[in-house]
C-alpha positions as CSV (number, residue, x, y, z in Angstrom):
1,M,-69.1,8.7,2.8
2,K,-68.1,9.0,6.5
3,N,-70.3,11.8,7.8
4,R,-73.7,12.3,6.4
5,V,-75.8,14.2,9.0
6,T,-73.8,16.1,11.6
7,G,-76.6,17.6,13.6
8,I,-80.0,19.2,13.5
9,G,-80.0,22.4,11.6
10,G,-83.5,23.5,12.3
11,V,-87.1,22.6,13.2
12,F,-89.7,24.2,11.0
13,F,-93.5,23.9,11.6
14,K,-96.8,25.4,10.4
15,T,-98.9,27.6,12.6
16,K,-102.0,29.8,12.1
17,D,-100.2,32.9,13.4
18,P,-96.3,32.7,13.4
19,N,-96.0,36.1,15.2
20,A,-98.3,35.1,18.0
21,I,-96.6,31.8,18.5
22,K,-93.1,33.5,18.5
23,D,-94.4,35.9,21.1
24,W,-95.8,33.1,23.2
25,Y,-92.5,31.2,23.1
26,K,-90.6,34.4,23.9
27,K,-92.8,35.2,26.9
28,H,-93.2,31.8,28.4
29,L,-90.0,29.9,27.4
30,G,-87.6,32.8,27.0
31,L,-86.7,32.3,23.3
32,N,-85.0,35.3,21.8
33,T,-87.2,35.5,18.7
34,D,-86.8,37.6,15.6
35,Q,-88.5,37.6,12.2
36,W,-87.3,34.1,11.4
37,G,-88.0,32.5,14.8
38,C,-85.1,31.8,17.1
39,T,-81.4,30.8,16.5
40,F,-79.7,28.6,19.0
41,W,-75.9,29.0,19.1
42,W,-73.6,26.2,20.2
43,K,-70.1,24.9,19.6
44,D,-69.2,21.7,17.8
45,A,-66.5,19.2,19.1
46,E,-63.8,21.3,17.4
47,G,-65.0,24.5,19.1
48,N,-66.6,26.1,15.9
49,D,-69.6,28.3,16.3
50,C,-72.7,26.5,15.0
51,S,-76.4,27.3,14.9
52,T,-79.8,25.5,15.0
53,Q,-82.9,27.4,13.8
54,W,-86.4,27.2,15.2
55,S,-89.0,28.7,12.8
56,P,-92.8,28.8,12.7
57,F,-94.2,29.2,9.2
58,K,-97.7,30.3,8.1
59,E,-100.0,27.3,7.8
60,D,-100.4,27.9,4.1
61,T,-96.7,27.9,3.3
62,S,-95.6,26.1,0.2
63,H,-92.0,25.7,1.5
64,F,-92.8,22.1,2.7
65,K,-94.3,21.0,-0.6
66,P,-94.7,18.4,-1.9
67,S,-95.1,17.1,1.6
68,E,-98.5,17.7,3.2
69,K,-97.0,17.4,6.7
70,D,-97.1,20.4,9.2
71,F,-93.4,20.2,9.9
72,M,-90.0,19.9,8.2
73,M,-86.7,18.9,9.7
74,N,-83.4,20.5,8.6
75,Y,-80.3,18.5,9.1
76,R,-76.7,19.9,9.0
77,V,-74.4,18.0,6.6
78,E,-70.7,18.4,5.6
79,N,-70.8,17.9,1.9
80,L,-74.2,18.5,0.4
81,E,-73.5,17.8,-3.2
82,E,-71.7,14.5,-2.5
83,L,-74.4,13.4,-0.1
84,L,-77.2,14.1,-2.5
85,K,-75.4,12.0,-5.2
86,V,-75.0,9.1,-2.7
87,L,-78.6,9.3,-1.6
88,K,-79.9,9.3,-5.2
89,D,-77.7,6.2,-6.0
90,E,-79.3,4.6,-2.9
91,G,-82.8,5.2,-4.4
92,V,-83.8,8.1,-2.2
93,E,-86.1,10.7,-3.8
94,V,-83.8,13.7,-4.2
95,F,-85.0,17.1,-5.5
96,D,-82.7,18.2,-8.3
97,K,-82.4,21.8,-7.0
98,I,-79.5,23.0,-4.8
99,E,-79.9,26.5,-3.4
100,N,-76.8,28.6,-2.6
101,A,-77.4,31.3,0.0
102,E,-75.3,33.4,2.4
103,E,-76.2,30.9,5.1
104,G,-74.8,27.9,3.1
105,K,-76.1,25.4,0.6
106,F,-79.6,23.7,0.8
107,G,-80.9,20.6,-0.8
108,W,-84.1,18.5,-0.3
109,I,-85.1,14.9,-0.1
110,M,-88.3,12.9,0.8
111,D,-88.4,10.1,3.3
112,P,-90.6,7.0,2.6
113,E,-93.5,8.5,4.6
114,G,-93.7,11.7,2.6
115,N,-91.7,14.0,4.9
116,K,-89.7,16.6,3.1
117,I,-86.2,16.9,4.6
118,E,-84.0,19.9,4.1
119,L,-80.3,19.2,4.1
120,W,-78.0,22.2,4.9
121,E,-74.3,22.6,4.4
122,P,-74.0,25.6,6.7
123,N,-72.0,28.7,6.6
124,D,-72.5,29.6,10.3
125,K,-70.2,32.6,9.9
126,A,-72.9,34.3,7.9
127,F,-74.9,34.7,11.1
128,L,-72.2,36.2,13.2
């Protein structure tokens, strides 16, 4: 499998007050925040529109489970289903669930230190 991860899809982290932290980042760093956080738009090497998401979550979110960490990375991938099969064959802990959404396909793995990693086969056109 040639390309596994093609970029960072998002940075997700826990916070006591997601709205207050979004307001702080908007005021002081100029992030154009919305209900999800902030979407950064960029073009890939072929000129395609792509996005990276920055999102604060409530500190009691279960979205990062079973990881106990306060963050979760999301990586962009080209072929999620094939990659998950390869990773499973390599002994990586792979969650059996694949979620299909308007934004693309999502799958999850755990790294050796207990960090949950979200893998995303994006449909960037869903955001345009």
